[in-house]
N, CA and C atoms as an extended XYZ file, in Angstrom:
552
Properties=species:S:1:pos:R:3:atomname:S:1:resname:S:1:resid:I:1 pbc="F F F"
N       -62.572       95.669      115.449 N   MET     1
C       -61.997       96.998      115.509 CA  MET     1
C       -61.109       97.186      114.293 C   MET     1
N       -61.230       98.324      113.655 N   VAL     2
C       -60.417       98.657      112.500 CA  VAL     2
C       -59.340       99.626      112.937 C   VAL     2
N       -58.124       99.497      112.421 N   GLY     3
C       -57.052      100.423      112.774 CA  GLY     3
C       -55.997       99.731      113.603 C   GLY     3
N       -54.978      100.446      113.920 N   HIS     4
C       -53.847       99.873      114.638 CA  HIS     4
C       -53.847      100.204      116.119 C   HIS     4
N       -54.862      100.877      116.628 N   GLY     5
C       -54.985      101.105      118.054 CA  GLY     5
C       -54.215      102.294      118.595 C   GLY     5
N       -53.622      103.089      117.740 N   LEU     6
C       -52.832      104.204      118.238 CA  LEU     6
C       -53.508      105.553      118.126 C   LEU     6
N       -54.625      105.661      117.495 N   GLY     7
C       -55.196      106.994      117.371 CA  GLY     7
C       -56.639      106.971      116.952 C   GLY     7
N       -56.859      106.960      115.662 N   PHE     8
C       -58.204      107.093      115.145 CA  PHE     8
C       -58.723      105.723      114.769 C   PHE     8
N       -59.795      105.326      115.388 N   GLU     9
C       -60.335      104.006      115.143 CA  GLU     9
C       -61.834      104.112      114.962 C   GLU     9
N       -62.389      103.105      114.341 N   ASN    10
C       -63.832      102.974      114.278 CA  ASN    10
C       -64.214      101.762      115.105 C   ASN    10
N       -65.252      101.873      115.884 N   ARG    11
C       -65.767      100.747      116.647 CA  ARG    11
C       -67.259      100.670      116.384 C   ARG    11
N       -67.785       99.474      116.421 N   LEU    12
C       -69.203       99.304      116.176 CA  LEU    12
C       -69.979       99.535      117.459 C   LEU    12
N       -71.076      100.233      117.334 N   SER    13
C       -71.986      100.421      118.456 CA  SER    13
C       -73.381      100.110      117.954 C   SER    13
N       -74.363      100.226      118.817 N   ALA    14
C       -75.739       99.963      118.423 CA  ALA    14
C       -76.190      100.913      117.318 C   ALA    14
N       -75.607      102.117      117.268 N   ARG    15
C       -75.987      103.105      116.261 CA  ARG    15
C       -75.023      103.140      115.089 C   ARG    15
N       -74.111      102.198      114.985 N   GLY    16
C       -73.143      102.185      113.894 CA  GLY    16
C       -71.754      102.513      114.407 C   GLY    16
N       -70.808      102.760      113.492 N   PRO    17
C       -69.429      103.006      113.931 CA  PRO    17
C       -69.318      104.274      114.773 C   PRO    17
N       -68.503      104.188      115.810 N   VAL    18
C       -68.198      105.345      116.643 CA  VAL    18
C       -66.780      105.751      116.308 C   VAL    18
N       -66.610      106.961      115.806 N   LYS    19
C       -65.286      107.433      115.415 CA  LYS    19
C       -64.557      107.987      116.629 C   LYS    19
N       -63.256      107.751      116.674 N   PHE    20
C       -62.420      108.316      117.714 CA  PHE    20
C       -61.661      109.481      117.106 C   PHE    20
N       -61.592      110.603      117.810 N   CYS    21
C       -60.886      111.818      117.385 CA  CYS    21
C       -61.476      112.402      116.114 C   CYS    21
N       -62.632      113.018      116.235 N   GLY    22
C       -63.287      113.637      115.098 CA  GLY    22
C       -62.786      115.038      114.827 C   GLY    22
N       -63.202      115.591      113.722 N   TYR    23
C       -62.792      116.912      113.287 CA  TYR    23
C       -64.025      117.725      112.931 C   TYR    23
N       -63.864      119.036      112.711 N   PRO    24
C       -65.016      119.882      112.421 CA  PRO    24
C       -65.778      119.465      111.165 C   PRO    24
N       -65.155      118.726      110.251 N   ASN    25
C       -65.817      118.320      109.020 CA  ASN    25
C       -66.818      117.199      109.254 C   ASN    25
N       -66.784      116.569      110.419 N   ASP    26
C       -67.703      115.489      110.722 CA  ASP    26
C       -69.123      116.037      110.827 C   ASP    26
N       -70.089      115.171      110.576 N   THR    27
C       -71.474      115.600      110.723 CA  THR    27
C       -71.783      115.773      112.200 C   THR    27
N       -72.881      116.446      112.506 N   VAL    28
C       -73.262      116.690      113.895 CA  VAL    28
C       -73.449      115.365      114.620 C   VAL    28
N       -74.125      114.402      113.977 N   GLU    29
C       -74.351      113.122      114.628 CA  GLU    29
C       -73.024      112.433      114.915 C   GLU    29
N       -72.083      112.443      113.956 N   GLU    30
C       -70.779      111.844      114.183 CA  GLU    30
C       -70.038      112.582      115.288 C   GLU    30
N       -70.072      113.900      115.277 N   GLU    31
C       -69.340      114.692      116.260 CA  GLU    31
C       -69.835      114.398      117.675 C   GLU    31
N       -71.135      114.124      117.824 N   GLN    32
C       -71.663      113.840      119.148 CA  GLN    32
C       -71.184      112.483      119.663 C   GLN    32
N       -70.823      111.571      118.748 N   ARG    33
C       -70.385      110.244      119.167 CA  ARG    33
C       -68.877      110.084      119.111 C   ARG    33
N       -68.137      111.125      118.872 N   VAL    34
C       -66.694      111.064      118.701 CA  VAL    34
C       -65.987      111.280      120.034 C   VAL    34
N       -64.915      110.549      120.243 N   ARG    35
C       -64.071      110.802      121.404 CA  ARG    35
C       -62.666      110.303      121.085 C   ARG    35
N       -61.676      110.855      121.772 N   PRO    36
C       -60.307      110.419      121.519 CA  PRO    36
C       -60.070      109.015      122.073 C   PRO    36
N       -59.086      108.370      121.523 N   ASN    37
C       -58.679      107.064      122.016 CA  ASN    37
C       -58.224      107.234      123.465 C   ASN    37
N       -58.809      106.512      124.409 N   PRO    38
C       -58.452      106.691      125.824 CA  PRO    38
C       -56.961      106.483      126.119 C   PRO    38
N       -56.331      105.515      125.468 N   SER    39
C       -54.908      105.286      125.753 CA  SER    39
C       -54.061      106.461      125.290 C   SER    39
N       -54.426      107.082      124.176 N   MET    40
C       -53.668      108.241      123.709 CA  MET    40
C       -53.943      109.464      124.582 C   MET    40
N       -55.151      109.557      125.134 N   ALA    41
C       -55.427      110.650      126.077 CA  ALA    41
C       -54.590      110.477      127.343 C   ALA    41
N       -54.409      109.221      127.782 N   LEU    42
C       -53.552      108.973      128.946 CA  LEU    42
C       -52.105      109.396      128.658 C   LEU    42
N       -51.633      109.104      127.450 N   VAL    43
C       -50.278      109.525      127.073 CA  VAL    43
C       -50.212      111.048      127.027 C   VAL    43
N       -51.255      111.689      126.486 N   GLY    44
C       -51.307      113.152      126.473 CA  GLY    44
C       -51.281      113.729      127.876 C   GLY    44
N       -52.006      113.099      128.807 N   GLY    45
C       -51.981      113.540      130.197 CA  GLY    45
C       -50.626      113.314      130.842 C   GLY    45
N       -50.000      112.196      130.497 N   LEU    46
C       -48.671      111.903      131.032 CA  LEU    46
C       -47.629      112.896      130.514 C   LEU    46
N       -47.816      113.385      129.297 N   MET    47
C       -46.915      114.402      128.757 CA  MET    47
C       -47.301      115.800      129.260 C   MET    47
N       -48.597      116.045      129.388 N   GLY    48
C       -49.070      117.360      129.788 CA  GLY    48
C       -48.777      117.707      131.233 C   GLY    48
N       -48.788      116.710      132.123 N   THR    49
C       -48.556      116.974      133.545 CA  THR    49
C       -47.158      117.537      133.803 C   THR    49
N       -46.082      116.907      133.320 N   PRO    50
C       -44.761      117.517      133.543 CA  PRO    50
C       -44.574      118.813      132.762 C   PRO    50
N       -45.220      118.924      131.591 N   ALA    51
C       -45.113      120.174      130.823 CA  ALA    51
C       -45.730      121.326      131.603 C   ALA    51
N       -46.902      121.084      132.178 N   MET    52
C       -47.572      122.107      132.976 CA  MET    52
C       -46.728      122.469      134.204 C   MET    52
N       -46.220      121.467      134.883 N   THR    53
C       -45.423      121.688      136.086 CA  THR    53
C       -44.160      122.480      135.761 C   THR    53
N       -43.478      122.093      134.678 N   ALA    54
C       -42.252      122.798      134.279 CA  ALA    54
C       -42.562      124.242      133.882 C   ALA    54
N       -43.658      124.449      133.153 N   LEU    55
C       -44.026      125.801      132.741 CA  LEU    55
C       -44.272      126.687      133.958 C   LEU    55
N       -44.963      126.156      134.946 N   ILE    56
C       -45.238      126.937      136.152 CA  ILE    56
C       -43.945      127.235      136.906 C   ILE    56
N       -43.037      126.252      136.968 N   PHE    57
C       -41.741      126.481      137.625 CA  PHE    57
C       -40.942      127.563      136.912 C   PHE    57
N       -41.073      127.656      135.584 N   VAL    58
C       -40.332      128.662      134.821 CA  VAL    58
C       -41.020      130.029      134.904 C   VAL    58
N       -42.338      130.065      134.755 N   LEU    59
C       -43.062      131.341      134.743 CA  LEU    59
C       -43.098      132.032      136.102 C   LEU    59
N       -43.301      131.269      137.166 N   ALA    60
C       -43.463      131.878      138.493 CA  ALA    60
C       -42.280      132.763      138.883 C   ALA    60
N       -41.032      132.317      138.772 N   PRO    61
C       -39.913      133.206      139.132 CA  PRO    61
C       -39.808      134.430      138.224 C   PRO    61
N       -40.269      134.308      136.982 N   MET    62
C       -40.213      135.441      136.054 CA  MET    62
C       -41.114      136.581      136.507 C   MET    62
N       -42.147      136.257      137.278 N   ILE    63
C       -43.042      137.300      137.783 CA  ILE    63
C       -42.849      137.520      139.281 C   ILE    63
N       -41.732      137.036      139.780 N   GLY    64
C       -41.351      137.331      141.155 CA  GLY    64
C       -42.039      136.511      142.220 C   GLY    64
N       -42.350      135.271      141.937 N   MET    65
C       -42.969      134.433      142.961 CA  MET    65
C       -42.476      132.999      142.852 C   MET    65
N       -42.604      132.278      143.947 N   LYS    66
C       -42.266      130.862      143.979 CA  LYS    66
C       -43.575      130.092      144.010 C   LYS    66
N       -43.715      129.138      143.110 N   MET    67
C       -44.940      128.350      143.086 CA  MET    67
C       -44.573      126.899      142.854 C   MET    67
N       -45.000      126.039      143.748 N   ASP    68
C       -44.736      124.610      143.657 CA  ASP    68
C       -46.052      123.884      143.883 C   ASP    68
N       -46.631      123.369      142.804 N   ILE    69
C       -47.919      122.677      142.889 CA  ILE    69
C       -47.832      121.500      143.853 C   ILE    69
N       -46.750      120.740      143.747 N   VAL    70
C       -46.587      119.560      144.594 CA  VAL    70
C       -46.490      119.957      146.063 C   VAL    70
N       -45.809      121.045      146.342 N   GLU    71
C       -45.695      121.514      147.727 CA  GLU    71
C       -47.063      121.906      148.280 C   GLU    71
N       -47.891      122.513      147.456 N   ILE    72
C       -49.247      122.874      147.882 CA  ILE    72
C       -50.044      121.613      148.202 C   ILE    72
N       -49.864      120.561      147.391 N   LEU    73
C       -50.562      119.298      147.623 CA  LEU    73
C       -49.940      118.492      148.768 C   LEU    73
N       -48.665      118.734      149.053 N   ALA    74
C       -47.942      117.929      150.044 CA  ALA    74
C       -48.524      118.043      151.446 C   ALA    74
N       -48.874      119.242      151.854 N   GLU    75
C       -49.338      119.449      153.228 CA  GLU    75
C       -50.585      118.626      153.559 C   GLU    75
N       -51.663      118.703      152.764 N   PRO    76
C       -52.842      117.924      153.141 CA  PRO    76
C       -52.698      116.422      152.898 C   PRO    76
N       -51.753      116.015      152.036 N   PHE    77
C       -51.624      114.590      151.717 CA  PHE    77
C       -50.450      113.913      152.397 C   PHE    77
N       -49.787      114.581      153.319 N   GLY    78
C       -48.783      113.930      154.134 CA  GLY    78
C       -47.366      113.934      153.601 C   GLY    78
N       -46.974      114.949      152.912 N   GLY    79
C       -45.590      115.051      152.477 CA  GLY    79
C       -45.439      115.202      150.976 C   GLY    79
N       -44.206      115.539      150.581 N   TRP    80
C       -43.907      115.846      149.187 CA  TRP    80
C       -44.177      114.654      148.273 C   TRP    80
N       -43.794      113.446      148.704 N   ARG    81
C       -44.000      112.255      147.860 CA  ARG    81
C       -45.472      112.002      147.582 C   ARG    81
N       -46.291      112.130      148.595 N   MET    82
C       -47.736      111.926      148.398 CA  MET    82
C       -48.320      113.048      147.545 C   MET    82
N       -47.837      114.278      147.738 N   GLY    83
C       -48.283      115.382      146.897 CA  GLY    83
C       -47.951      115.140      145.436 C   GLY    83
N       -46.742      114.645      145.174 N   MET    84
C       -46.328      114.324      143.803 CA  MET    84
C       -47.178      113.193      143.236 C   MET    84
N       -47.447      112.170      144.041 N   LEU    85
C       -48.269      111.054      143.585 CA  LEU    85
C       -49.674      111.527      143.220 C   LEU    85
N       -50.264      112.349      144.056 N   VAL    86
C       -51.609      112.881      143.772 CA  VAL    86
C       -51.579      113.718      142.486 C   VAL    86
N       -50.561      114.551      142.331 N   HIS    87
C       -50.427      115.396      141.142 CA  HIS    87
C       -50.325      114.538      139.873 C   HIS    87
N       -49.496      113.513      139.902 N   ILE    88
C       -49.316      112.658      138.727 CA  ILE    88
C       -50.550      111.818      138.451 C   ILE    88
N       -51.163      111.245      139.490 N   LEU    89
C       -52.380      110.448      139.284 CA  LEU    89
C       -53.504      111.291      138.690 C   LEU    89
N       -53.670      112.502      139.218 N   ASN    90
C       -54.695      113.390      138.665 CA  ASN    90
C       -54.406      113.730      137.209 C   ASN    90
N       -53.184      114.196      136.929 N   GLY    91
C       -52.857      114.685      135.596 CA  GLY    91
C       -52.694      113.615      134.542 C   GLY    91
N       -52.189      112.440      134.937 N   ALA    92
C       -51.892      111.411      133.952 CA  ALA    92
C       -52.984      110.357      133.806 C   ALA    92
N       -53.851      110.219      134.814 N   ILE    93
C       -54.857      109.159      134.737 CA  ILE    93
C       -56.279      109.695      134.911 C   ILE    93
N       -56.550      110.326      136.039 N   ILE    94
C       -57.935      110.707      136.355 CA  ILE    94
C       -58.471      111.754      135.384 C   ILE    94
N       -57.766      112.866      135.216 N   PHE    95
C       -58.275      113.932      134.347 CA  PHE    95
C       -58.371      113.514      132.881 C   PHE    95
N       -57.398      112.766      132.311 N   PRO    96
C       -57.583      112.314      130.929 CA  PRO    96
C       -58.814      111.420      130.756 C   PRO    96
N       -59.092      110.557      131.728 N   LEU    97
C       -60.274      109.700      131.611 CA  LEU    97
C       -61.567      110.503      131.744 C   LEU    97
N       -61.580      111.494      132.626 N   VAL    98
C       -62.747      112.382      132.725 CA  VAL    98
C       -62.940      113.121      131.394 C   VAL    98
N       -61.846      113.603      130.817 N   PHE    99
C       -61.890      114.300      129.536 CA  PHE    99
C       -62.494      113.417      128.449 C   PHE    99
N       -61.999      112.179      128.334 N   VAL   100
C       -62.438      111.267      127.268 CA  VAL   100
C       -63.879      110.818      127.449 C   VAL   100
N       -64.210      110.363      128.652 N   PHE   101
C       -65.492      109.695      128.839 CA  PHE   101
C       -66.637      110.604      129.276 C   PHE   101
N       -66.336      111.755      129.866 N   LEU   102
C       -67.413      112.597      130.366 CA  LEU   102
C       -67.575      113.926      129.633 C   LEU   102
N       -66.482      114.585      129.272 N   LEU   103
C       -66.595      115.956      128.788 CA  LEU   103
C       -66.256      116.171      127.316 C   LEU   103
N       -65.564      115.253      126.677 N   TYR   104
C       -65.092      115.481      125.313 CA  TYR   104
C       -66.222      115.879      124.367 C   TYR   104
N       -67.319      115.165      124.426 N   ARG   105
C       -68.437      115.430      123.506 CA  ARG   105
C       -69.149      116.754      123.793 C   ARG   105
N       -68.999      117.261      124.993 N   LEU   106
C       -69.672      118.503      125.375 CA  LEU   106
C       -68.864      119.753      125.034 C   LEU   106
N       -67.562      119.590      124.822 N   LEU   107
C       -66.688      120.741      124.594 CA  LEU   107
C       -66.666      121.110      123.116 C   LEU   107
N       -66.534      122.402      122.795 N   PRO   108
C       -66.594      122.847      121.400 CA  PRO   108
C       -65.263      122.689      120.665 C   PRO   108
N       -65.357      122.594      119.343 N   GLY   109
C       -64.183      122.677      118.483 CA  GLY   109
C       -63.474      121.374      118.199 C   GLY   109
N       -62.348      121.489      117.483 N   PRO   110
C       -61.516      120.316      117.183 CA  PRO   110
C       -60.821      119.820      118.447 C   PRO   110
N       -60.164      118.663      118.383 N   PRO   111
C       -59.596      118.047      119.592 CA  PRO   111
C       -58.695      118.949      120.437 C   PRO   111
N       -57.781      119.690      119.832 N   ALA   112
C       -56.877      120.539      120.625 CA  ALA   112
C       -57.656      121.651      121.329 C   ALA   112
N       -58.663      122.193      120.688 N   THR   113
C       -59.500      123.225      121.308 CA  THR   113
C       -60.296      122.638      122.469 C   THR   113
N       -60.816      121.428      122.281 N   LYS   114
C       -61.515      120.750      123.368 CA  LYS   114
C       -60.573      120.574      124.559 C   LYS   114
N       -59.321      120.215      124.287 N   GLY   115
C       -58.341      120.049      125.348 CA  GLY   115
C       -58.079      121.345      126.087 C   GLY   115
N       -57.928      122.441      125.344 N   VAL   116
C       -57.705      123.748      125.972 CA  VAL   116
C       -58.915      124.123      126.831 C   VAL   116
N       -60.110      123.900      126.299 N   ALA   117
C       -61.324      124.200      127.078 CA  ALA   117
C       -61.355      123.363      128.355 C   ALA   117
N       -60.962      122.109      128.271 N   PHE   118
C       -60.909      121.250      129.454 CA  PHE   118
C       -59.878      121.774      130.449 C   PHE   118
N       -58.731      122.217      129.954 N   GLY   119
C       -57.713      122.806      130.822 CA  GLY   119
C       -58.241      124.025      131.561 C   GLY   119
N       -59.005      124.859      130.867 N   VAL   120
C       -59.588      126.047      131.499 CA  VAL   120
C       -60.626      125.639      132.555 C   VAL   120
N       -61.402      124.605      132.268 N   VAL   121
C       -62.371      124.103      133.251 CA  VAL   121
C       -61.634      123.603      134.495 C   VAL   121
N       -60.543      122.839      134.297 N   LEU   122
C       -59.756      122.365      135.443 CA  LEU   122
C       -59.193      123.537      136.243 C   LEU   122
N       -58.681      124.546      135.534 N   TRP   123
C       -58.128      125.723      136.208 CA  TRP   123
C       -59.208      126.417      137.036 C   TRP   123
N       -60.375      126.609      136.450 N   LEU   124
C       -61.461      127.282      137.155 CA  LEU   124
C       -61.881      126.495      138.405 C   LEU   124
N       -62.000      125.175      138.264 N   LEU   125
C       -62.339      124.350      139.420 CA  LEU   125
C       -61.247      124.421      140.489 C   LEU   125
N       -59.990      124.461      140.046 N   SER   126
C       -58.901      124.561      141.028 CA  SER   126
C       -58.972      125.883      141.783 C   SER   126
N       -59.324      126.956      141.098 N   GLN   127
C       -59.366      128.264      141.738 CA  GLN   127
C       -60.602      128.461      142.615 C   GLN   127
N       -61.693      127.822      142.258 N   LEU   128
C       -62.935      127.986      143.018 CA  LEU   128
C       -63.103      126.965      144.141 C   LEU   128
N       -62.481      125.785      143.997 N   ILE   129
C       -62.699      124.723      144.981 CA  ILE   129
C       -61.396      124.267      145.638 C   ILE   129
N       -60.443      123.823      144.830 N   VAL   130
C       -59.237      123.189      145.376 CA  VAL   130
C       -58.364      124.176      146.146 C   VAL   130
N       -58.040      125.305      145.554 N   MET   131
C       -57.155      126.267      146.224 CA  MET   131
C       -57.748      126.775      147.538 C   MET   131
N       -59.035      127.116      147.609 N   PRO   132
C       -59.584      127.513      148.908 CA  PRO   132
C       -59.519      126.388      149.951 C   PRO   132
N       -59.760      125.142      149.537 N   ILE   133
C       -59.681      124.021      150.477 CA  ILE   133
C       -58.258      123.864      150.996 C   ILE   133
N       -57.271      124.098      150.138 N   MET   134
C       -55.857      123.949      150.514 CA  MET   134
C       -55.338      125.140      151.314 C   MET   134
N       -56.173      126.160      151.495 N   GLY   135
C       -55.761      127.316      152.269 CA  GLY   135
C       -55.156      128.436      151.447 C   GLY   135
N       -55.172      128.303      150.114 N   ALA   136
C       -54.590      129.322      149.246 CA  ALA   136
C       -55.585      130.440      148.936 C   ALA   136
N       -56.821      130.262      149.311 N   GLY   137
C       -57.834      131.289      149.088 CA  GLY   137
C       -58.485      131.189      147.718 C   GLY   137
N       -59.614      131.876      147.612 N   LEU   138
C       -60.340      131.945      146.349 CA  LEU   138
C       -59.473      132.663      145.319 C   LEU   138
N       -59.322      132.069      144.154 N   PHE   139
C       -58.448      132.591      143.106 CA  PHE   139
C       -57.047      132.899      143.644 C   PHE   139
N       -56.537      131.950      144.439 N   SER   140
C       -55.153      131.994      144.954 CA  SER   140
C       -54.816      133.287      145.685 C   SER   140
N       -55.769      133.872      146.354 N   ALA   141
C       -55.584      135.173      147.016 CA  ALA   141
C       -54.456      135.170      148.042 C   ALA   141
N       -54.204      134.031      148.697 N   HIS   142
C       -53.189      133.982      149.750 CA  HIS   142
C       -51.821      133.509      149.263 C   HIS   142
N       -51.704      133.170      147.997 N   VAL   143
C       -50.420      132.660      147.479 CA  VAL   143
C       -49.958      133.407      146.224 C   VAL   143
N       -50.317      134.651      146.096 N   GLY   144
C       -49.829      135.422      144.959 CA  GLY   144
C       -50.897      136.120      144.149 C   GLY   144
N       -52.149      135.858      144.450 N   GLY   145
C       -53.236      136.567      143.773 CA  GLY   145
C       -53.218      136.413      142.262 C   GLY   145
N       -53.328      137.546      141.575 N   ILE   146
C       -53.464      137.531      140.117 CA  ILE   146
C       -52.252      136.908      139.429 C   ILE   146
N       -51.067      137.097      139.990 N   ARG   147
C       -49.873      136.479      139.380 CA  ARG   147
C       -49.963      134.961      139.434 C   ARG   147
N       -50.406      134.415      140.551 N   ALA   148
C       -50.574      132.968      140.668 CA  ALA   148
C       -51.691      132.479      139.754 C   ALA   148
N       -52.785      133.221      139.705 N   VAL   149
C       -53.932      132.845      138.877 CA  VAL   149
C       -53.527      132.750      137.407 C   VAL   149
N       -52.822      133.752      136.904 N   VAL   150
C       -52.423      133.770      135.497 CA  VAL   150
C       -51.400      132.673      135.213 C   VAL   150
N       -50.443      132.477      136.110 N   THR   151
C       -49.444      131.423      135.930 CA  THR   151
C       -50.109      130.056      135.867 C   THR   151
N       -51.027      129.796      136.780 N   LEU   152
C       -51.735      128.520      136.784 CA  LEU   152
C       -52.634      128.366      135.560 C   LEU   152
N       -53.219      129.461      135.096 N   LEU   153
C       -54.031      129.399      133.879 CA  LEU   153
C       -53.182      128.968      132.686 C   LEU   153
N       -52.009      129.581      132.517 N   PHE   154
C       -51.116      129.178      131.421 CA  PHE   154
C       -50.766      127.702      131.527 C   PHE   154
N       -50.440      127.260      132.734 N   GLY   155
C       -50.097      125.854      132.926 CA  GLY   155
C       -51.228      124.921      132.555 C   GLY   155
N       -52.444      125.243      132.965 N   HIS   156
C       -53.599      124.397      132.644 CA  HIS   156
C       -53.942      124.434      131.160 C   HIS   156
N       -53.741      125.555      130.505 N   VAL   157
C       -53.983      125.638      129.057 CA  VAL   157
C       -53.001      124.740      128.305 C   VAL   157
N       -51.732      124.773      128.689 N   VAL   158
C       -50.735      123.906      128.044 CA  VAL   158
C       -51.077      122.434      128.299 C   VAL   158
N       -51.441      122.104      129.520 N   TYR   159
C       -51.837      120.733      129.849 CA  TYR   159
C       -53.004      120.290      128.956 C   TYR   159
N       -54.046      121.092      128.898 N   GLY   160
C       -55.218      120.741      128.101 CA  GLY   160
C       -54.909      120.640      126.621 C   GLY   160
N       -54.064      121.540      126.126 N   TRP   161
C       -53.693      121.521      124.710 CA  TRP   161
C       -52.997      120.199      124.374 C   TRP   161
N       -52.051      119.786      125.216 N   LEU   162
C       -51.366      118.509      124.972 CA  LEU   162
C       -52.322      117.332      125.109 C   LEU   162
N       -53.229      117.396      126.049 N   LEU   163
C       -54.206      116.333      126.244 CA  LEU   163
C       -55.083      116.173      125.002 C   LEU   163
N       -55.500      117.272      124.405 N   GLY   164
C       -56.329      117.207      123.204 CA  GLY   164
C       -55.542      116.967      121.940 C   GLY   164
N       -54.307      117.419      121.914 N   LEU   165
C       -53.491      117.364      120.705 CA  LEU   165
C       -52.775      116.038      120.509 C   LEU   165
N       -52.374      115.389      121.577 N   PHE   166
C       -51.502      114.223      121.435 CA  PHE   166
C       -52.078      113.114      120.567 C   PHE   166
N       -53.353      112.764      120.673 N   PRO   167
C       -53.860      111.726      119.761 CA  PRO   167
C       -53.688      112.105      118.291 C   PRO   167
N       -53.771      113.387      117.962 N   MET   168
C       -53.557      113.830      116.580 CA  MET   168
C       -52.099      113.637      116.179 C   MET   168
N       -51.174      113.967      117.078 N   LEU   169
C       -49.749      113.807      116.794 CA  LEU   169
C       -49.387      112.341      116.617 C   LEU   169
N       -49.913      111.492      117.471 N   ALA   170
C       -49.594      110.070      117.434 CA  ALA   170
C       -50.048      109.429      116.129 C   ALA   170
N       -51.141      109.911      115.585 N   GLN   171
C       -51.683      109.353      114.350 CA  GLN   171
C       -51.039      109.968      113.117 C   GLN   171
N       -50.289      111.049      113.275 N   GLY   172
C       -49.684      111.705      112.123 CA  GLY   172
C       -50.623      112.670      111.439 C   GLY   172
N       -51.689      113.066      112.095 N   GLU   173
C       -52.671      113.963      111.493 CA  GLU   173
C       -52.140      115.372      111.288 C   GLU   173
N       -50.989      115.703      111.839 N   LEU   174
C       -50.445      117.047      111.666 CA  LEU   174
C       -49.359      117.079      110.602 C   LEU   174
N       -49.310      116.032      109.771 N   SER   175
C       -48.318      116.001      108.704 CA  SER   175
C       -48.691      117.009      107.622 C   SER   175
N       -47.777      117.263      106.702 N   LEU   176
C       -48.050      118.208      105.621 CA  LEU   176
C       -49.222      117.757      104.757 C   LEU   176
N       -49.425      116.456      104.648 N   ALA   177
C       -50.534      115.940      103.847 CA  ALA   177
C       -51.878      116.318      104.459 C   ALA   177
N       -51.908      116.568      105.745 N   ASN   178
C       -53.158      116.894      106.426 CA  ASN   178
C       -53.160      118.322      106.950 C   ASN   178
N       -52.436      119.218      106.327 N   ARG   179
C       -52.317      120.579      106.844 CA  ARG   179
C       -53.619      121.383      106.755 C   ARG   179
N       -54.618      120.863      106.040 N   ASN   180
C       -55.906      121.562      105.976 CA  ASN   180
C       -56.725      121.370      107.248 C   ASN   180
N       -56.327      120.440      108.123 N   ARG   181
C       -57.011      120.248      109.394 CA  ARG   181
C       -56.564      121.322      110.378 C   ARG   181
N       -57.497      121.959      111.070 N   PRO   182
C       -57.100      122.983      112.039 CA  PRO   182
C       -56.420      122.363      113.250 C   PRO   182
N       -55.379      123.018      113.743 N   LEU   183
C       -54.662      122.569      114.932 CA  LEU   183
C       -55.461      122.856      116.176 C   LEU   183
N       -56.098      124.001      116.216 N   VAL   184
C       -56.910      124.387      117.371 CA  VAL   184
C       -58.245      124.865      116.877 C   VAL   184
């Protein structure tokens, strides 16, 4: 393995080196084999989960509603602590690994854009599957409707952006020397 293990690395595969964290300048073949460093995606998820939660806590009262993701998860999982554990495990471990190993290559654009797209996919799945199962209704109809939907969308976009962006930040790819690389 070449590199220091914190961001962009090359690894050998049967088809040659597999680049981690590719950019739009990569060839199509390289772009199809590119993915972010899994450990940095986990750090991005660990940073994105509290950022998303805090954003929702701040935005919801601004539009006249109370929204607590953990409280929504608490009821089916047996209390606030279990709801928090499920929220953190999903955001910091499960979703970053799904992003890296299953969806990264399928999503369009540079890493931060891929992250935002993943955040939107998570939001859509939450509104179509998770919220109805939890009793909040399709597109949060029973817990605030459009206000809840938009608040949760913003939260998931921020989560996804950090998930896609953090490996770039950790490697220093956003320095002035690399300002020609698109952020999103």
